[in-house]
C-alpha positions in Angstrom: -63.0 -12.5 3.1 -63.4 -14.0 -0.3 -61.0 -11.5 -1.9 -58.3 -12.1 0.7 -58.5 -15.9 0.1 -58.1 -15.5 -3.6 -55.1 -13.3 -3.2 -53.3 -15.7 -1.0 -54.1 -18.5 -3.5 -52.7 -16.4 -6.3 -49.5 -15.7 -4.3 -49.1 -19.3 -3.5 -49.5 -20.2 -7.2 -47.0 -17.5 -8.2 -44.3 -18.7 -5.6 -44.6 -22.3 -6.7 -42.7 -22.0 -10.0 -40.0 -20.0 -8.2 -39.5 -22.6 -5.6 -39.5 -25.3 -8.2 -36.8 -23.5 -10.2 -34.8 -23.0 -7.1 -35.1 -26.7 -6.3 -34.0 -27.6 -9.9 -31.0 -25.3 -9.6 -29.9 -26.9 -6.4 -30.3 -30.3 -7.9 -28.2 -29.4 -10.9 -25.5 -28.0 -8.7 -25.4 -31.2 -6.6 -25.1 -33.3 -9.7 -22.3 -31.1 -11.1 -20.5 -31.3 -7.7 -20.8 -35.0 -7.8 -19.6 -35.3 -11.4 -16.6 -33.1 -10.9 -14.7 -35.4 -8.4 -15.6 -38.3 -10.6 -14.1 -36.6 -13.7 -11.0 -35.5 -11.7 -10.5 -39.0 -10.4 -10.9 -40.4 -13.9 -8.3 -38.0 -15.2 -5.9 -38.8 -12.4 -6.5 -42.5 -12.9 -5.7 -42.1 -16.6 -2.5 -40.1 -15.8 -1.3 -42.7 -13.2 -1.9 -45.6 -15.5 1.5 -46.9 -16.8 2.1 -46.8 -20.6 1.9 -49.9 -22.7 4.8 -52.3 -22.6 5.6 -51.8 -26.3 5.8 -48.0 -26.0 8.0 -48.2 -23.0 10.4 -50.6 -24.6 10.6 -48.6 -27.8 11.3 -45.4 -26.0 14.0 -47.0 -23.8 15.7 -48.5 -26.9 15.6 -45.2 -28.7 17.2 -43.5 -25.7 19.9 -46.2 -25.4 20.7 -45.9 -29.1 21.0 -42.2 -28.9 23.3 -42.5 -25.8 25.5 -45.0 -27.6 25.8 -42.8 -30.7 26.7 -39.8 -28.6 29.3 -41.8 -26.7 30.9 -43.1 -29.9 31.0 -39.6 -31.3 32.6 -38.3 -28.2 35.1 -41.1 -28.2 36.0 -40.5 -31.9 36.4 -36.8 -31.2 38.6 -37.5 -28.2 40.8 -39.8 -30.2 41.2 -37.3 -33.0 42.0 -34.6 -30.5 44.6 -36.8 -28.7 46.3 -38.0 -31.9 48.8 -35.4 -33.1 48.5 -34.3 -36.6 51.3 -35.7 -38.7 52.6 -33.2 -41.4 51.9 -34.2 -45.0 54.7 -36.1 -46.6 56.9 -34.0 -49.0 58.5 -35.6 -52.0 61.5 -33.3 -51.7 62.0 -34.0 -48.0 61.8 -37.8 -48.6 64.3 -37.6 -51.4 66.6 -35.5 -49.4 66.6 -37.9 -46.5 67.4 -40.8 -48.9 70.2 -38.9 -50.5 71.7 -38.0 -47.1 71.6 -41.7 -46.1 73.2 -42.7 -49.5 76.0 -40.1 -49.2 76.7 -41.2 -45.6 77.0 -44.8 -46.6 79.3 -43.9 -49.5 81.6 -41.9 -47.1 82.0 -45.0 -45.0 82.4 -47.7 -47.6 84.2 -45.6 -50.3 83.2 -44.6 -53.8 84.2 -45.3 -57.4 85.3 -41.7 -57.7 87.7 -42.1 -54.8 89.1 -45.3 -56.3 89.5 -43.7 -59.7 91.4 -40.6 -58.3 93.6 -42.8 -56.1 94.6 -44.9 -59.2 95.4 -41.7 -61.1 97.6 -40.5 -58.3 99.4 -43.8 -58.4 100.2 -43.4 -62.1 101.3 -39.8 -61.6 103.6 -40.9 -58.8 105.2 -43.6 -61.0 105.8 -41.0 -63.8 107.5 -38.6 -61.3 109.7 -41.4 -60.0 110.8 -42.4 -63.5 111.5 -38.7 -64.4 113.4 -38.1 -61.2 111.1 -35.4 -59.9 110.6 -37.1 -56.6 112.8 -39.3 -54.5 110.2 -40.7 -52.0 108.9 -43.7 -53.8 106.5 -44.9 -51.1 105.0 -41.4 -50.6 104.5 -41.0 -54.4 103.1 -44.4 -55.1 101.2 -45.2 -51.9 100.8 -42.2 -49.6 99.3 -39.8 -52.1 96.6 -42.2 -53.4 95.7 -43.1 -49.8 95.2 -39.5 -48.8 93.3 -38.8 -52.0 90.8 -41.5 -51.1 90.4 -40.1 -47.6 89.7 -36.6 -49.0 87.0 -37.9 -51.4 85.3 -39.8 -48.6 85.4 -36.8 -46.3 83.7 -34.7 -49.0 80.9 -37.2 -49.3 80.6 -37.3 -45.5 80.3 -33.5 -45.3 77.6 -33.5 -48.0 75.6 -36.2 -46.2 75.6 -34.2 -43.0 74.6 -31.0 -44.8 71.7 -32.6 -46.6 70.5 -34.3 -43.5 70.6 -31.1 -41.5 68.5 -29.3 -44.1 65.9 -32.1 -44.0 65.7 -32.1 -40.2 65.1 -28.3 -40.0 61.4 -28.5 -40.8 58.4 -30.5 -39.6 58.7 -33.8 -41.4 56.9 -37.2 -41.2 58.4 -39.8 -38.9 60.0 -42.0 -41.6 61.6 -39.0 -43.3 63.2 -37.9 -40.0 64.3 -41.4 -39.2 66.1 -41.7 -42.6 67.6 -38.3 -42.3 69.0 -39.1 -38.8 70.5 -42.3 -40.2 72.2 -40.3 -43.0 73.5 -37.8 -40.4 75.0 -40.6 -38.3 76.6 -42.3 -41.3 78.1 -38.9 -42.5 79.6 -38.2 -39.1 81.1 -41.7 -39.0 82.5 -41.4 -42.5 84.0 -38.0 -41.6 85.8 -39.5 -38.6 87.1 -42.4 -40.7 88.3 -40.0 -43.5 90.1 -37.8 -41.0 91.9 -40.9 -39.5 93.0 -42.0 -43.0 94.3 -38.6 -44.0 96.2 -38.1 -40.7 97.6 -41.7 -40.8 96.0 -42.5 -37.4 95.0 -46.0 -38.3 98.3 -47.0 -39.8 101.5 -45.1 -40.6 103.1 -45.1 -44.1 105.6 -47.8 -44.7 109.2 -46.8 -44.9 112.2 -48.3 -46.7 114.9 -49.9 -44.5 118.2 -48.0 -44.5 120.9 -49.5 -46.6 123.7 -51.1 -44.6 126.9 -49.1 -44.4 130.1 -49.9 -46.4 132.9 -52.1 -45.0 136.2 -50.7 -43.7 
């Protein structure tokens, strides 16, 4: 009997630490389980908390500035794309346009060269009349100088149109094309005036009245 009692006592003593350890493990698990929701709630609470006012305002301002810069860049790019590229001005093209305009104006108003040649034809006509080589005094003194002036003006008109046509064949700046078109128009007008002068369309040559017949 005594031996059996001691054995049971020893078994009880041996089981006691095991039960205590099991109890401690269960307590630790319960504490861990309790802490975990608390930690999760804390994390969620920190996540849900709104940021500070200063940080939100700074971020919004930065985003607004970035958007404005991007919009301005897009607008500038669109303007550059919509604006057609104007060709670079050429000194030769500009000079040609000015020359065409000058020649066209000279063909309309007359030139010193035309005046000089007309005066020369007048002198030659007078010499021919005095030498008896011609009998038409009006034609020699007036008609020939008049037609000479018309020819000279017509040559200037043709030159003006040719130069203007050459300038207008390529891609030119706006002001060059405008001056060239002006020279072309003046040249055409000068050519029409010269043709009218040479063909006596504006006024016919004067004629001498016939001498009255002799009496019976």
